[in-house]
C-alpha positions in Angstrom: 46.8 23.0 14.8 49.6 23.8 16.3 50.3 25.8 19.9 50.8 29.0 17.9 47.7 28.6 15.6 45.5 27.6 19.0 47.0 31.0 20.5 46.2 33.4 17.4 42.8 31.3 17.2 42.1 32.5 20.8 43.1 36.0 20.4 40.5 36.2 17.5 37.8 34.8 19.4 38.6 37.1 22.9 40.6 40.1 22.2 40.7 40.9 26.3 43.5 40.2 29.4 46.3 39.4 27.1 49.7 39.7 27.9 53.1 41.5 25.7 54.4 38.1 26.5 51.7 36.0 24.6 52.3 38.2 21.7 55.7 38.2 21.5 55.4 34.3 21.5 53.3 34.5 18.3 55.3 36.8 16.5 58.5 34.5 17.4 56.6 31.7 15.9 55.7 34.0 12.8 59.1 35.7 11.9 58.0 39.0 13.3 60.7 40.7 15.2 59.9 42.7 18.4 62.3 45.0 20.7 61.3 47.6 23.7 64.5 50.0 24.0 63.6 51.2 27.8 60.3 52.4 26.6 56.9 51.7 27.4 56.1 50.2 24.1 57.0 46.8 22.0 57.5 47.3 18.6 56.8 44.6 16.3 58.4 44.9 12.9 58.3 42.3 9.9 59.9 43.1 6.4 56.8 43.3 4.5 53.8 43.4 6.7 54.8 46.5 8.4 55.3 47.9 11.9 53.2 47.8 15.2 53.8 49.6 18.1 52.3 48.3 21.3 51.9 49.6 25.2 53.8 47.0 27.4 51.4 47.3 30.2 48.9 44.6 31.3 45.7 44.2 30.3 46.8 45.1 26.5 43.6 46.9 25.3 41.7 44.9 22.3 42.1 47.5 20.0 45.9 46.5 19.9 45.3 42.7 20.0 42.9 43.4 17.1 45.8 45.2 14.9 48.7 42.8 16.0 46.4 39.9 14.1 46.0 42.1 11.6 50.0 42.1 11.3 50.1 38.2 11.9 48.1 37.6 9.0 50.0 40.3 6.7 52.8 38.1 7.4 51.9 34.7 7.3 50.0 35.6 3.8 53.9 36.9 2.6 55.3 33.7 4.2 53.3 31.6 1.7 54.1 33.2 -1.0 
């Protein structure tokens, strides 16, 4: 199991106290782009899985971590096809 897979598994088990940098590391490994243009939110985008806007303040609320994991799962399914 790679570093990113372990990080994703940890996010699934404990969606509390994550930083935006952690989400960016996972996104980079999954081919999900992210940008933050002078706003308080980071937008994660995948050409098939969709788009998710996450507040960049710490800690990230668990609902956003769960939504991010859903985005990663959809991106992973599409990368396997």
